[in-house]
C-alpha positions in Angstrom: 33.7 103.8 17.5 35.0 105.6 14.5 36.3 104.1 11.3 39.5 105.1 9.6 39.1 105.6 5.8 42.2 106.1 3.6 41.8 107.9 0.3 44.6 107.6 -2.3 45.2 108.5 -5.9 47.1 105.9 -8.1 47.9 105.8 -11.8 47.3 102.7 -13.9 51.1 102.3 -13.8 51.0 102.0 -10.0 52.4 105.5 -9.0 51.0 107.4 -6.1 53.9 109.9 -5.8 52.8 113.1 -7.4 49.1 113.4 -8.3 49.4 117.1 -8.7 51.7 116.4 -11.7 49.9 113.5 -13.5 46.4 114.0 -12.2 45.3 116.9 -14.4 42.8 117.1 -16.1 41.3 114.0 -14.5 40.9 115.1 -10.9 38.5 118.0 -11.6 34.9 117.5 -12.4 31.5 117.9 -10.9 31.0 114.2 -10.0 34.4 113.6 -8.4 34.2 117.1 -6.7 30.9 116.1 -5.1 32.4 112.7 -4.0 35.5 114.4 -2.5 33.4 116.9 -0.7 31.0 114.3 0.8 34.1 112.3 2.0 35.7 115.3 3.6 32.5 116.7 5.2 31.6 113.3 6.6 34.9 113.1 8.5 35.4 114.2 12.1 39.2 114.8 11.6 42.1 114.1 9.2 45.0 111.8 9.9 48.1 112.8 7.9 51.7 111.5 7.6 54.4 114.1 7.6 54.8 114.5 3.9 51.1 114.8 3.2 50.8 117.3 6.1 53.6 119.4 4.7 52.2 119.5 1.2 48.6 120.2 2.2 49.4 122.7 4.9 51.6 124.7 2.5 48.9 124.7 -0.2 45.4 125.1 1.4 45.8 128.2 3.6 46.8 130.2 0.5 44.0 128.8 -1.7 41.2 131.1 -2.7 38.0 130.0 -4.5 35.1 132.2 -5.7 32.6 132.7 -2.9 29.6 130.4 -3.2 31.4 127.8 -5.3 31.5 124.2 -4.0 35.3 124.4 -3.8 35.1 127.4 -1.5 33.3 125.2 1.1 35.9 122.4 0.5 38.8 124.7 1.1 37.2 126.2 4.2 36.6 122.7 5.5 40.1 121.5 4.8 41.5 124.5 6.7 39.1 124.2 9.7 38.8 120.4 10.3 40.9 119.1 13.2 44.0 117.2 12.0 46.3 114.6 13.6 49.8 114.4 12.2 52.0 111.4 12.7 55.7 112.2 12.6 59.0 111.2 14.2 60.8 114.3 12.8 58.4 117.2 13.4 58.5 118.9 16.8 55.6 121.3 16.2 52.6 121.5 13.8 50.2 124.3 12.8 47.1 124.3 10.6 44.7 123.2 13.4 46.8 120.1 13.9 47.8 117.9 16.8 51.2 116.1 16.6 51.2 112.3 17.2 54.6 111.0 18.4 55.7 107.9 20.2 53.3 104.9 19.9 51.3 106.2 17.0 49.3 103.0 16.5 48.1 103.1 20.1 47.2 106.8 19.8 45.2 106.2 16.6 43.4 103.2 18.2 42.4 105.6 21.0 41.1 108.2 18.5 39.1 105.5 16.8 37.5 104.5 20.1 36.0 108.0 20.4 32.5 108.6 19.3 31.9 110.0 15.8 31.7 109.0 12.2 35.3 108.5 10.8 38.8 109.7 10.5 40.0 110.5 6.9 43.5 109.8 5.8 44.9 111.1 2.5 47.7 109.3 0.8 49.6 106.1 1.3 53.1 106.0 2.8 55.3 105.0 5.7 52.5 105.6 8.3 50.5 102.8 6.7 53.0 100.2 7.8 51.9 100.8 11.4 48.2 101.2 10.5 48.0 98.0 8.4 50.1 95.9 10.8 47.7 96.9 13.6 44.5 96.5 11.6 43.5 100.1 12.0 42.4 100.9 8.4 38.7 100.1 7.8 38.5 101.2 4.2 40.9 102.0 1.4 39.3 104.3 -1.3 41.7 103.9 -4.2 41.2 106.4 -7.0 42.6 104.8 -10.2 43.5 107.6 -12.6 43.8 106.7 -16.3 47.4 107.7 -16.7 50.0 105.1 -17.7 53.2 106.5 -16.3 55.5 103.9 -14.7 55.5 103.6 -10.9 57.6 105.9 -8.8 56.3 105.5 -5.3 54.2 102.4 -5.4 50.8 101.9 -3.8 51.1 99.7 -0.7 54.9 99.8 -0.9 56.6 97.8 1.9 53.3 97.0 3.6 52.5 93.7 5.2 50.4 91.3 3.1 46.8 91.9 3.7 43.7 90.4 2.1 41.1 92.9 0.9 37.5 92.6 -0.3 35.9 94.9 -2.8 32.9 96.6 -1.1 32.1 99.4 -3.6 33.0 101.0 -7.0 32.4 104.4 -8.4 33.1 105.6 -11.9 33.4 109.2 -12.9 33.1 110.9 -16.3 36.8 111.6 -16.4 37.6 107.9 -16.4 38.6 107.7 -12.8 37.4 104.7 -10.9 37.2 104.6 -7.1 37.7 101.1 -5.8 36.7 100.8 -2.1 38.2 97.9 -0.3 37.9 96.7 3.3 40.3 94.2 5.1 39.1 90.7 4.6 39.4 89.2 8.0 38.1 85.8 6.9 40.9 85.3 4.3 44.6 84.7 4.9 47.3 86.7 3.1 48.0 83.7 0.8 44.4 83.2 -0.3 43.5 84.1 -3.9 42.6 87.8 -4.1 44.9 88.8 -1.3 47.1 91.8 -1.5 50.8 91.1 -1.9 
């Protein structure tokens, strides 16, 4: 059975909305590049919501990196890896993607039951309501970026209360800290340390 890992950038102010605007220069560096690469190359497929799919599918096919650089491998992998896109508004998808419509939670549960390592989901958004409500996310990798802009789109916005437990931390030279949480099935949402 495969896990589902979600990887999300968030500012100290709680914003997840536009990492391409507030993330520089923090998101580039050898240590976080290696971490990102390992996370992507360990995945069997990507799971994307509509907005994340539209942003990534517009950017990655046009990207070019010097041959032999670690980013060239990353770009190639992003373009080649199978992708599942959950959307109620799209009728077709490209970029090596399969559209998930209808009962998305049931379809993702079926994908998780298949053999393999894990599904990787970038970003947090409306899709997470179904994922969290159905207990489908196994790990949240939250990249805390040392920027203090106030929240725009909030992390975990409109999600059901869920207790989480910290299972790993990683600190990069840029000041980014990756906090890895798993759902705490032994705690109730009102217990101390719960989310929400």
